[in-house]
C-alpha positions in Angstrom: 41.3 35.2 -19.6 38.7 35.2 -17.4 38.4 36.9 -13.3 35.8 35.1 -10.8 33.9 37.8 -9.6 32.3 35.1 -7.4 30.9 31.6 -6.6 27.9 29.6 -4.9 29.6 26.5 -4.4 26.2 24.6 -3.3 24.4 24.9 -7.3 28.2 25.1 -8.5 27.4 28.6 -10.0 30.3 30.8 -10.7 30.0 34.5 -12.4 33.0 35.3 -14.5 34.2 38.7 -15.7 35.4 38.3 -19.4 37.2 41.5 -20.6 35.6 40.6 -24.6 32.5 42.3 -26.8 30.9 38.6 -26.9 27.6 38.0 -29.7 24.0 38.2 -28.4 23.3 35.2 -26.3 20.1 33.4 -27.4 17.2 35.2 -25.4 15.9 34.1 -21.4 12.8 32.3 -21.1 10.9 31.0 -18.7 11.2 27.8 -17.1 7.9 28.0 -15.5 6.6 27.7 -19.1 7.8 24.2 -19.1 5.2 21.2 -19.0 6.3 17.4 -18.9 6.5 16.3 -22.6 8.1 19.5 -23.7 11.3 19.7 -26.2 14.6 20.8 -24.6 17.9 20.9 -25.8 21.2 20.9 -24.4 24.3 22.9 -25.7 28.1 22.1 -24.3 31.0 20.3 -25.2 30.8 16.4 -23.5 34.4 14.9 -23.3 35.5 17.8 -24.8 33.2 17.4 -28.3 33.3 20.9 -28.9 29.7 22.5 -29.8 27.4 19.4 -29.0 23.9 19.7 -29.1 21.4 17.1 -27.8 17.5 17.0 -27.6 15.2 15.6 -24.9 12.1 15.8 -23.3 11.0 17.5 -19.9 10.4 14.7 -17.5 8.9 17.1 -14.7 9.8 20.5 -13.1 9.9 22.0 -9.1 12.7 18.7 -8.5 14.0 18.4 -5.3 16.4 15.8 -4.2 17.7 14.8 -0.5 21.3 16.3 -0.7 20.0 19.7 -2.4 17.2 20.5 -0.3 17.6 24.3 -1.2 17.5 23.7 -5.0 14.8 23.4 -7.4 15.7 21.2 -10.6 13.9 20.5 -14.0 14.5 16.8 -14.8 15.0 16.1 -18.5 16.2 12.6 -20.6 18.8 14.5 -22.2 22.0 12.8 -22.3 23.7 14.8 -20.1 27.8 14.0 -19.6 30.8 15.4 -18.2 31.3 19.2 -20.2 27.9 19.5 -20.2 27.4 21.2 -16.6 27.2 25.0 -17.0 25.8 24.6 -20.7 22.3 26.4 -21.5 19.0 24.3 -21.5 17.0 26.2 -24.2 13.1 25.6 -25.0 11.8 24.7 -28.1 12.0 28.6 -29.3 15.3 28.3 -28.5 15.3 30.9 -25.7 17.6 29.9 -22.1 15.3 28.3 -19.5 17.6 26.5 -17.4 21.4 25.5 -16.6 22.3 22.1 -17.3 24.1 20.1 -14.5 24.2 16.9 -14.0 22.6 13.1 -14.5 21.3 11.2 -11.5 22.2 7.3 -12.6 20.7 4.3 -11.4 22.2 2.0 -8.6 22.3 -0.9 -11.4 24.2 1.8 -13.7 20.6 3.0 -15.8 20.3 5.5 -17.7 19.1 8.3 -14.7 17.8 11.2 -15.1 19.3 14.6 -16.4 18.9 17.8 -14.0 19.0 21.5 -15.0 18.7 24.5 -12.8 16.1 26.7 -14.0 17.5 29.9 -15.5 15.7 31.9 -12.7 17.3 30.6 -10.2 20.2 31.2 -12.0 20.1 34.8 -12.6 18.9 35.2 -8.7 22.4 33.6 -7.9 24.3 35.7 -10.3 22.3 38.6 -9.3 23.6 37.8 -5.5 27.1 36.9 -6.7 27.5 40.4 -9.2 26.1 42.6 -5.7 28.2 40.6 -3.1 31.1 38.8 -4.7 
């Protein structure tokens, strides 16, 4: 069972304490090193499908949206679905460069763009949650 340490509703990030010894996570990368056209991977459980991986390319970095003016996003063409949010965005070397959040679908139901929060922003929020709850 996990215990909630803190949460930040705007970016939808929560810090949990899990009283287990977990395997070593992948290394943390630098989202600033991503360039449009770079390959990225998303790991998650879309629609309950355990340990799913999808691949795509970076469409852009430092993206802002009107409803989320305070947040930066990494844009990609990944097929993110319910169950991918909160999962890691990995670069071509397997380093974590972001946290997957959502896909913005076009008004006509077109494919849209997928958004991930840069790992540096995630870690800053995690530090604040660890210190302040």
